[in-house]
LOZA-958392 format. One record per residue (C-alpha): x, y, z; residue in three letters. Coordinates in nm, 3 decimals, padded with zeros to 5 digits. Layout:
! residues N
((X; Y; Z); "ALA")
...
END
This chain:
! residues 401
((04.007; 01.250; -04.834); "MET")
((03.698; 01.213; -05.054); "GLU")
((03.614; 00.874; -04.920); "GLN")
((03.654; 00.991; -04.576); "PHE")
((03.406; 01.285; -04.638); "TRP")
((03.160; 01.032; -04.812); "ASN")
((03.119; 00.853; -04.466); "LEU")
((02.948; 01.165; -04.339); "PHE")
((02.739; 01.234; -04.646); "GLU")
((02.419; 01.169; -04.463); "ASN")
((02.546; 01.343; -04.154); "GLU")
((02.579; 01.718; -04.275); "PRO")
((02.585; 01.861; -03.909); "LEU")
((02.866; 01.609; -03.813); "LEU")
((03.060; 01.665; -04.136); "ARG")
((03.039; 02.046; -04.068); "GLY")
((03.151; 02.014; -03.705); "SER")
((03.457; 01.785; -03.819); "ILE")
((03.531; 02.052; -04.085); "TRP")
((03.513; 02.334; -03.845); "ALA")
((03.738; 02.149; -03.602); "ALA")
((03.999; 02.092; -03.888); "PHE")
((03.985; 02.462; -03.968); "MET")
((04.023; 02.584; -03.616); "LEU")
((04.325; 02.344; -03.565); "LEU")
((04.475; 02.469; -03.881); "GLY")
((04.419; 02.825; -03.787); "TYR")
((04.564; 02.776; -03.452); "PHE")
((04.861; 02.592; -03.597); "ILE")
((04.929; 02.864; -03.848); "PHE")
((04.869; 03.145; -03.587); "PHE")
((05.137; 02.998; -03.360); "LEU")
((05.372; 02.970; -03.623); "PHE")
((05.338; 03.323; -03.743); "THR")
((05.330; 03.458; -03.384); "LYS")
((05.638; 03.273; -03.256); "ASN")
((05.848; 03.254; -03.574); "VAL")
((05.764; 03.519; -03.821); "LEU")
((05.668; 03.791; -03.596); "LYS")
((05.965; 03.736; -03.347); "LYS")
((06.204; 03.732; -03.640); "GLN")
((06.076; 04.071; -03.766); "VAL")
((06.091; 04.220; -03.432); "TYR")
((06.448; 04.091; -03.391); "ARG")
((06.532; 04.244; -03.728); "PHE")
((06.393; 04.575; -03.618); "PHE")
((06.597; 04.580; -03.308); "GLU")
((06.926; 04.551; -03.507); "LYS")
((06.840; 04.841; -03.735); "THR")
((06.914; 05.197; -03.642); "GLU")
((06.622; 05.354; -03.831); "SER")
((06.342; 05.515; -03.633); "LYS")
((06.068; 05.409; -03.868); "ILE")
((06.061; 05.054; -03.735); "ASP")
((06.033; 05.193; -03.381); "ASP")
((05.715; 05.380; -03.500); "SER")
((05.572; 05.061; -03.645); "LEU")
((05.623; 04.890; -03.311); "ILE")
((05.477; 05.176; -03.125); "HIS")
((05.169; 05.171; -03.331); "HIS")
((05.136; 04.796; -03.313); "LYS")
((05.150; 04.764; -03.694); "VAL")
((05.247; 04.400; -03.662); "LEU")
((04.983; 04.296; -03.419); "GLN")
((04.747; 04.155; -03.680); "PHE")
((05.041; 03.962; -03.857); "LEU")
((04.971; 03.630; -03.682); "PRO")
((04.611; 03.659; -03.806); "HIS")
((04.695; 03.749; -04.177); "PHE")
((04.885; 03.440; -04.274); "VAL")
((04.652; 03.167; -04.142); "PRO")
((04.340; 03.363; -04.270); "GLY")
((04.497; 03.398; -04.616); "ILE")
((04.584; 03.038; -04.624); "ILE")
((04.236; 02.905; -04.508); "ILE")
((04.078; 03.148; -04.765); "TYR")
((04.284; 02.996; -05.040); "TYR")
((04.191; 02.635; -04.931); "ILE")
((03.824; 02.725; -04.904); "LEU")
((03.808; 02.891; -05.236); "LYS")
((03.997; 02.617; -05.430); "ASN")
((03.869; 02.297; -05.255); "TYR")
((03.545; 02.393; -05.083); "PHE")
((03.371; 02.640; -05.324); "PRO")
((03.037; 02.554; -05.181); "GLU")
((03.121; 02.707; -04.858); "LEU")
((03.079; 03.050; -04.997); "LEU")
((02.953; 03.223; -04.693); "PHE")
((03.255; 03.107; -04.498); "LEU")
((03.479; 03.220; -04.770); "GLN")
((03.315; 03.562; -04.756); "ASN")
((03.338; 03.579; -04.390); "LEU")
((03.711; 03.508; -04.378); "ILE")
((03.754; 03.755; -04.668); "LEU")
((03.585; 04.021; -04.473); "VAL")
((03.802; 03.952; -04.173); "SER")
((04.113; 03.980; -04.379); "ILE")
((03.991; 04.314; -04.542); "ILE")
((03.917; 04.454; -04.186); "PHE")
((04.264; 04.353; -04.059); "LEU")
((04.429; 04.510; -04.362); "PHE")
((04.233; 04.830; -04.326); "THR")
((04.319; 04.874; -03.970); "VAL")
((04.672; 04.786; -04.039); "THR")
((04.699; 05.041; -04.313); "ALA")
((04.559; 05.323; -04.087); "ALA")
((04.831; 05.224; -03.830); "ARG")
((05.105; 05.232; -04.094); "VAL")
((04.991; 05.597; -04.174); "LEU")
((05.012; 05.699; -03.810); "ARG")
((05.365; 05.534; -03.779); "ALA")
((05.468; 05.713; -04.083); "GLY")
((05.335; 06.042; -03.940); "SER")
((05.529; 05.997; -03.624); "ASP")
((05.853; 05.904; -03.828); "PHE")
((05.803; 06.222; -04.038); "TYR")
((05.790; 06.432; -03.729); "HIS")
((06.140; 06.311; -03.628); "THR")
((06.287; 06.449; -03.962); "LEU")
((06.437; 06.789; -03.968); "PRO")
((06.225; 06.901; -04.264); "LEU")
((05.917; 06.842; -04.035); "SER")
((05.992; 07.137; -03.791); "GLU")
((05.677; 07.328; -03.727); "GLY")
((05.494; 07.161; -04.013); "LYS")
((05.226; 06.905; -03.912); "SER")
((05.090; 06.639; -04.150); "VAL")
((04.849; 06.505; -03.888); "LYS")
((04.533; 06.656; -04.094); "GLY")
((04.660; 06.468; -04.417); "TYR")
((04.706; 06.153; -04.213); "VAL")
((04.347; 06.161; -04.072); "GLN")
((04.186; 06.226; -04.417); "ILE")
((04.384; 05.947; -04.563); "LEU")
((04.266; 05.721; -04.266); "ALA")
((03.918; 05.826; -04.340); "ILE")
((03.948; 05.730; -04.702); "ILE")
((04.099; 05.400; -04.624); "ILE")
((03.817; 05.311; -04.371); "TYR")
((03.565; 05.424; -04.626); "ALA")
((03.717; 05.209; -04.909); "ILE")
((03.737; 04.919; -04.668); "GLY")
((03.378; 04.953; -04.558); "THR")
((03.249; 04.970; -04.926); "ILE")
((03.438; 04.652; -05.002); "ILE")
((03.304; 04.465; -04.708); "VAL")
((02.949; 04.583; -04.782); "VAL")
((03.003; 04.473; -05.139); "ALA")
((03.121; 04.129; -05.051); "ILE")
((02.833; 04.062; -04.810); "LEU")
((02.576; 04.181; -05.068); "MET")
((02.750; 03.983; -05.328); "GLY")
((02.795; 04.282; -05.554); "LYS")
((03.096; 04.468; -05.704); "SER")
((03.226; 04.764; -05.536); "PRO")
((03.176; 04.977; -05.846); "GLY")
((02.807; 04.891; -05.870); "ALA")
((02.772; 04.969; -05.494); "LEU")
((02.936; 05.307; -05.547); "LEU")
((02.690; 05.381; -05.824); "GLY")
((02.409; 05.312; -05.596); "GLY")
((02.555; 05.552; -05.327); "LEU")
((02.533; 05.850; -05.574); "GLY")
((02.190; 05.952; -05.446); "ALA")
((02.335; 05.977; -05.084); "LEU")
((02.616; 06.215; -05.182); "MET")
((02.409; 06.515; -05.095); "ALA")
((02.343; 06.369; -04.750); "VAL")
((02.714; 06.272; -04.699); "MET")
((02.815; 06.640; -04.783); "MET")
((02.584; 06.757; -04.505); "LEU")
((02.709; 06.501; -04.256); "VAL")
((03.084; 06.556; -04.339); "PHE")
((03.054; 06.933; -04.393); "ARG")
((03.297; 07.008; -04.120); "ASP")
((03.543; 06.758; -04.232); "THR")
((03.538; 06.885; -04.598); "ILE")
((03.579; 07.242; -04.473); "LEU")
((03.869; 07.138; -04.248); "SER")
((04.039; 06.940; -04.528); "LEU")
((04.025; 07.239; -04.757); "VAL")
((04.157; 07.459; -04.480); "ALA")
((04.442; 07.220; -04.395); "SER")
((04.555; 07.217; -04.753); "VAL")
((04.552; 07.597; -04.755); "GLN")
((04.737; 07.628; -04.422); "ILE")
((04.996; 07.393; -04.536); "SER")
((05.029; 07.527; -04.896); "ALA")
((05.075; 07.894; -04.779); "TYR")
((05.254; 07.806; -04.456); "ASP")
((05.001; 08.007; -04.263); "LEU")
((05.047; 07.839; -03.919); "VAL")
((05.307; 07.596; -03.779); "ARG")
((05.333; 07.408; -03.438); "ILE")
((05.508; 07.638; -03.193); "GLY")
((05.378; 07.965; -03.371); "ASP")
((05.226; 08.237; -03.150); "TRP")
((04.891; 08.331; -03.294); "ILE")
((04.632; 08.571; -03.180); "GLU")
((04.261; 08.539; -03.276); "VAL")
((04.093; 08.851; -03.114); "PRO")
((03.729; 08.755; -03.217); "SER")
((03.757; 08.437; -03.025); "MET")
((03.974; 08.563; -02.727); "GLY")
((04.279; 08.324; -02.832); "ILE")
((04.632; 08.438; -02.769); "ASP")
((04.898; 08.176; -02.729); "GLY")
((05.124; 07.912; -02.872); "ASP")
((05.007; 07.646; -03.135); "VAL")
((05.043; 07.313; -02.967); "MET")
((04.873; 07.077; -03.238); "ASP")
((04.730; 07.099; -03.570); "ILE")
((04.493; 06.816; -03.663); "ALA")
((04.231; 06.778; -03.932); "LEU")
((03.933; 06.920; -03.737); "HIS")
((04.099; 07.121; -03.484); "SER")
((04.397; 07.347; -03.391); "VAL")
((04.506; 07.336; -03.014); "THR")
((04.641; 07.649; -02.875); "ILE")
((04.794; 07.707; -02.517); "ARG")
((04.708; 08.052; -02.416); "ASN")
((04.938; 08.272; -02.208); "PHE")
((04.708; 08.239; -01.921); "ASP")
((04.790; 07.871; -01.944); "LYS")
((04.431; 07.784; -02.063); "THR")
((04.374; 07.554; -02.347); "ILE")
((04.176; 07.659; -02.662); "SER")
((04.048; 07.437; -02.941); "VAL")
((03.979; 07.621; -03.269); "LEU")
((03.810; 07.442; -03.558); "PRO")
((04.077; 07.438; -03.847); "THR")
((03.851; 07.603; -04.099); "HIS")
((03.811; 07.900; -03.869); "LYS")
((04.177; 08.003; -03.940); "LEU")
((04.059; 08.061; -04.291); "ILE")
((03.729; 08.226; -04.201); "GLU")
((03.828; 08.476; -03.934); "VAL")
((04.119; 08.720; -03.914); "PRO")
((04.425; 08.610; -03.702); "PHE")
((04.764; 08.739; -03.642); "LYS")
((05.068; 08.525; -03.655); "ASN")
((05.361; 08.656; -03.469); "TRP")
((05.609; 08.414; -03.651); "LYS")
((05.770; 08.690; -03.857); "GLY")
((05.855; 08.877; -03.522); "MET")
((05.995; 08.554; -03.374); "GLN")
((06.216; 08.469; -03.682); "GLU")
((06.343; 08.835; -03.695); "SER")
((06.494; 08.837; -03.359); "GLY")
((06.356; 09.182; -03.274); "GLY")
((06.027; 09.302; -03.122); "ARG")
((05.857; 09.630; -03.190); "ARG")
((05.821; 09.914; -02.937); "ILE")
((05.545; 10.148; -03.048); "LYS")
((05.423; 10.370; -02.772); "ARG")
((05.356; 10.746; -02.728); "ALA")
((05.368; 10.984; -02.449); "ILE")
((05.136; 11.296; -02.445); "MET")
((05.299; 11.621; -02.409); "ILE")
((05.099; 11.911; -02.262); "ASP")
((05.079; 12.160; -02.541); "ILE")
((05.089; 12.451; -02.304); "ASN")
((05.436; 12.356; -02.211); "SER")
((05.578; 12.375; -02.567); "ILE")
((05.789; 12.684; -02.644); "ARG")
((06.072; 12.817; -02.855); "LEU")
((06.415; 12.779; -02.709); "CYS")
((06.611; 13.085; -02.572); "SER")
((06.973; 13.117; -02.595); "ASP")
((06.987; 13.037; -02.228); "GLU")
((06.791; 12.700; -02.291); "MET")
((07.015; 12.601; -02.575); "ILE")
((07.329; 12.654; -02.364); "GLN")
((07.178; 12.437; -02.103); "ARG")
((07.068; 12.165; -02.353); "PHE")
((07.431; 12.156; -02.490); "LYS")
((07.544; 12.013; -02.152); "LYS")
((07.358; 11.694; -02.260); "ILE")
((07.623; 11.488; -02.424); "ALA")
((07.416; 11.322; -02.696); "VAL")
((07.267; 11.662; -02.796); "LEU")
((07.585; 11.863; -02.812); "TYR")
((07.692; 11.792; -03.173); "ASP")
((07.329; 11.836; -03.305); "TYR")
((07.287; 12.158; -03.122); "LEU")
((07.614; 12.296; -03.258); "GLU")
((07.539; 12.212; -03.622); "SER")
((07.165; 12.305; -03.593); "ARG")
((07.236; 12.640; -03.416); "SER")
((07.491; 12.725; -03.687); "LYS")
((07.237; 12.652; -03.955); "GLU")
((06.965; 12.856; -03.794); "VAL")
((07.203; 13.141; -03.723); "GLU")
((07.313; 13.159; -04.095); "GLU")
((06.962; 13.156; -04.198); "TYR")
((06.860; 13.443; -03.969); "ASN")
((07.149; 13.644; -04.079); "VAL")
((07.048; 13.601; -04.433); "LYS")
((06.696; 13.692; -04.355); "LEU")
((06.822; 14.003; -04.143); "ASN")
((06.564; 13.902; -03.882); "ALA")
((06.508; 14.094; -03.559); "ASP")
((06.606; 13.839; -03.299); "LEU")
((06.493; 14.050; -03.012); "SER")
((06.148; 13.899; -03.072); "GLU")
((06.139; 13.512; -03.029); "LEU")
((05.877; 13.480; -03.311); "ALA")
((06.116; 13.642; -03.575); "ASN")
((06.330; 13.411; -03.783); "GLY")
((06.401; 13.038; -03.714); "ARG")
((06.448; 12.896; -03.370); "ARG")
((06.469; 12.561; -03.211); "LEU")
((06.166; 12.443; -02.990); "SER")
((06.203; 12.249; -02.665); "ASN")
((05.974; 11.967; -02.800); "VAL")
((06.182; 11.935; -03.122); "GLY")
((06.501; 11.916; -02.908); "THR")
((06.332; 11.668; -02.694); "PHE")
((06.250; 11.450; -02.989); "ARG")
((06.613; 11.454; -03.105); "LYS")
((06.730; 11.357; -02.751); "TYR")
((06.507; 11.061; -02.734); "VAL")
((06.611; 10.946; -03.082); "GLU")
((06.975; 10.979; -02.988); "ALA")
((06.915; 10.797; -02.661); "TYR")
((06.761; 10.513; -02.841); "LEU")
((07.044; 10.486; -03.095); "GLN")
((07.289; 10.451; -02.815); "ASN")
((07.076; 10.199; -02.606); "HIS")
((07.242; 09.865; -02.607); "PRO")
((06.909; 09.668; -02.626); "ARG")
((06.779; 09.857; -02.928); "ILE")
((06.848; 09.740; -03.290); "ARG")
((06.992; 10.005; -03.527); "ASN")
((06.947; 09.803; -03.832); "ASP")
((06.570; 09.818; -03.795); "TYR")
((06.343; 10.123; -03.829); "THR")
((06.409; 10.368; -03.543); "LEU")
((06.230; 10.698; -03.514); "MET")
((06.065; 10.928; -03.272); "VAL")
((05.785; 11.098; -03.445); "ARG")
((05.511; 11.364; -03.375); "GLN")
((05.160; 11.245; -03.415); "LEU")
((04.857; 11.473; -03.478); "PRO")
((04.770; 11.675; -03.160); "PRO")
((04.461; 11.565; -02.964); "THR")
((04.246; 11.705; -02.681); "GLU")
((04.493; 11.526; -02.449); "LYS")
((04.809; 11.697; -02.592); "GLY")
((05.076; 11.628; -02.851); "LEU")
((05.169; 11.261; -02.896); "PRO")
((05.536; 11.188; -02.921); "ILE")
((05.565; 10.828; -03.037); "GLU")
((05.868; 10.602; -02.990); "VAL")
((05.899; 10.355; -03.277); "TYR")
((06.195; 10.090; -03.263); "CYS")
((06.281; 09.734; -03.214); "PHE")
((06.445; 09.550; -02.919); "THR")
((06.722; 09.290; -02.980); "ASN")
((06.526; 09.028; -02.802); "THR")
((06.182; 08.852; -02.857); "ILE")
((06.169; 08.724; -02.506); "ASN")
((05.850; 08.865; -02.353); "TRP")
((05.992; 08.932; -02.003); "VAL")
((06.298; 09.097; -02.129); "GLU")
((06.107; 09.291; -02.382); "TYR")
((05.871; 09.438; -02.117); "GLU")
((06.160; 09.521; -01.901); "MET")
((06.350; 09.703; -02.177); "ILE")
((06.035; 09.899; -02.279); "GLN")
((05.962; 10.000; -01.912); "ALA")
((06.331; 10.125; -01.867); "ASP")
((06.308; 10.326; -02.167); "ILE")
((05.991; 10.502; -02.088); "PHE")
((06.085; 10.551; -01.719); "ASP")
((06.388; 10.746; -01.860); "HIS")
((06.175; 10.940; -02.108); "ILE")
((05.909; 11.044; -01.855); "LEU")
((06.163; 11.151; -01.603); "ALA")
((06.378; 11.354; -01.853); "VAL")
((06.093; 11.570; -01.998); "THR")
((06.114; 11.827; -01.727); "ARG")
((06.486; 11.895; -01.824); "ARG")
((06.331; 12.038; -02.149); "PHE")
((06.062; 12.228; -01.968); "GLU")
((05.785; 11.995; -02.091); "LEU")
((05.502; 11.852; -01.905); "ARG")
((05.342; 11.509; -01.973); "VAL")
((04.971; 11.533; -01.992); "TYR")
((04.732; 11.372; -01.739); "GLN")
((04.382; 11.420; -01.633); "LEU")
((04.358; 11.653; -01.325); "PRO")
((04.369; 11.459; -00.996); "GLY")
((04.402; 11.527; -00.622); "GLU")
((04.765; 11.597; -00.643); "TYR")
((04.711; 11.855; -00.932); "THR")
((04.437; 12.024; -00.739); "VAL")
((04.648; 12.065; -00.422); "ILE")
((04.939; 12.190; -00.637); "SER")
((04.723; 12.462; -00.789); "ALA")
((04.606; 12.594; -00.471); "GLU")
END
């Protein structure tokens, strides 16, 4: 071999051309061997396995650069040991190998992320942000090594020289750093998962989380629009996550009707007898009337005046009726808080608030249940000689005349 090369000692261009031809031929031979033998054998092996991780590797083309790896490494080894004078060519091939390795490592990360999302433990938990930041780190390390090789310096020395640029990099990658910190906090405290219903009032966002990435969170609003929210904003601005409601299996009803204060009065005996005809109130009125009667006898109150002694009121009896009605409603949960309470009076009347939980979280069903309940409540107020407050309108004026 040495005598053969000595023939071209005075013809460096021809010698280089012959060497390049040999290298290309060798590279082509190794490439065909890797592509048609090794790669096919690996794919055939993957097809026989039941694991889903190999499917992810194939989907992300992790093995695409395998035919280039083997000939590249072999040629680099030959150059380093037998042709040390061709340093530039060695570095060029080494840079190519590092580039291929960097891209392949990033693809392995994405394949691993896909495989993770096929596991039961990944439900609602996205690792996309972590995968993206690891990919950035891999590309950064690969870039530093490539630059160090081309400059003929060690990566450590190159990193030392980059210290002065850290302030600039902090400004350039500000959003990335903030998003990384936010992603860690979101995952550590389990603040948001894919599929959660979140509401961000300050940004007009109200919908389901579709994706959680390093830099952004994608939300499909209920009006079918798509909102993209910077990840770090979930740490900076207040938001509401309805996950607790979804997991509980019940959704809260919290709504009040305004009772005209002028219609509130104490119950006469005739009114009480009439109210006893309402099935859900009979037992309550029997026990309550007995309790009031015993108290008035003990007090020796003059009952000819309604203001004397203790008496039931129509609004109090109405509250008890609504409470009993809800307790017997088939779509209201009795194991959760259920009450009908009186709020402070306002210029629009006395608020009577219904506070309870439905046995469904389906939005359409929830709205129908709530509407049915208040249809009934509004319609039954007249049975208790109560009026619901509303601003005077045309109908009110005509009735007054």
